[in-house]
C-alpha positions, 0 to 999 in steps of 0.5 A: 707445747701449749702454744702449739696446742692452742694454735692447732685448736684455732685451726680446727675451729674454722674447718669444723665451721665449714664442714659441720657434722653430726645432727645436720646429716640426718636432716638432709636425708629427711628433706630428700624423703619429704620431697619424694613424698610430695612428688608422689602426692602430686603425680599419683592423682595426675595419673588417676586423672589421666586414666579417668580422662582416657576412660571418659574419651572412650565413653564419649566416642561410644556415645557419638557413634550411638547418636550417629546411628540414631540419627541415621535410623531417624533419617531412613525412617522419615525417608520411607514415610515420605516415599509412602506418602508420595506413592499414595499422593501419586496414586490419587492424582493418577486416579483423579486425572484419569476420571477427569479426562474420561469426562473431558473425552465425553464433553469433547465428543460433539466438538471432535465429531463436528470437526470430522464432518467438516474436515475428515481426519486424514483427508483434504476434502471439506464436508458440510460446515456446522452452524454458528450456534453449534460452533459457539457451543464447541467453544464453550465446551473446550474452554470449560474443560481447559479450566481444569488445567488453570491450576498447576498441580505438582506430582510425579514426573509421569503424572506431570507429563500426562497433565502437560500433554492434555493441557497442550492438546486442549490449547490446540483444540481451542485454537482450532475452534476459534479458527473454525469460527473465523472461517464461518464469518469470513467467506473470502478467507474461508478455505485457508482458514479451514485448512488452518483449523484442520491442522490445529485439530490434528495437532490437538488430537495427536497431542492428546494421544501422546498424553493418553498413552502416558496416562495408560502407562502410569495407570499400569505402574500405580496398580490400576491397569490399562486405562484407554482415554483417547479422542476419536480419529487419533490414528488417522491424523498420525497419533497413537491409538489405544492398545488391544489390552482389556481395561484394568489388565496389566497392573504392575505396581500399587497395593 
């Protein structure tokens, strides 16, 4: 019996070593709960950071929208300022061009009248010719008035069109005056040269009438009303004439 008890005791020792009991079991549970605490310590701050980032994203979106609205408002304000400046500049240019062309009409009156005596508008006849000295004065007058357009000035389309029309008219009148002077010097070709001078004069007056009509329109639009700045003989050579509206009437815009 003693041997059998010893044998059983020896058999129990390996089994107890392979499957320990007692104090080791509570240690496993402690490890489990420690792991849970560590995980909570890590996950809770991460969740908090996520909430903060989400809140920050909403704040960033609101800030971007406000910034875009401010930029749009700034652009609109600047555009309005530029429009105002452009309107003021255009009105000043219209007034300057009108005043200058009135002075040019007065300066060109002797030229237009002299041409009309020798080459009546709307006719083929030739009247008494001007003296060479008078023609020399015509040439000087036309060249002087044409110098106003030597410098290119940019403005609104309507004003640019008017300026271009007046400049073209003065170029044509300058050619007409030069041809007239040649006719006086060249008796052998006087008749064809005078016919050429007549055509150039007519072109100048027609071109001027188109520009004058445009000038009238932009004066109305900018608030000055009707302004009639035409050369004599426009209608006789196929150009436009001044309308019957009183000067300064019919203003549409302007302040």
